C-alpha positions, 0 to 999 in steps of 0.5 A: 896322297891319300887322306884318312879315312875319318877326315872328310873331304871338302868336296866329299859327295855327301855333302852339298854346298848350302845343304846343311839342311835349313831352309832360308828365306827366300826359299820360303818366299818362293814357296809360299808364291809358288802356292798363290799362284797354283791356288789363284789359279785354281778358283780363277782358271775354270771362271776363265774358261767360261768367259772364253765360252761366253765370247765364244757364243757372243759370237754364235749370236752374232753369227745368226743376225744376219737371218733378222738383223735385230737388235732385241733378238740379238740379245734374246739370243745371247741371253739364252746362250749364256744361261745354257753354258754352265750350272753350278749348285746352290743351297737355298733353304736347306734345298740344293737347287741347280742354277745357272753359273752365270745369271743372265738376270741380274749380274749381266749387262748386254749393250748392242750397238746396231749401225745403219751406214755400216751395217755393223752390230757390236755387243758388249757385255758385262758381267760379275761372278760370286764365288766362294773362295775355297779354304776360306770360305768367304764369297769373291766377285770377279768383274768380266767384258766382252766385246764382239762384233759383226759387219753386216754387209 
């Protein structure tokens, strides 16, 4: 049973069901979601990786406290280590300067709790990063928190 050549079968190879060249709303919504997730990842993932580095530097500072067990020296050590994590270039008054990405001066809060009965030293740190969003050009602040604890016995 042969079909005439000018008549197309409804099961032809060249055309599949639902492919008429039109894009529906669900497809546009899916593409917009993928693009938004990619953009958010592009902005947030480097900040998250730096936060993981801050956590690592916090643990390093606690590991070196067995020598002195002083809250103030530990705080100074943490701030020094965080200051050396990464640098950014920022234009200030027409001059491009290299600054630390996480500035220990004004936007970081370090609290150190020291208990004596079980010798435990803990660091609770929070900081805020202001980033200029690519493509939008507007500043946005991200808040991060890090908690580290070390048993000194």
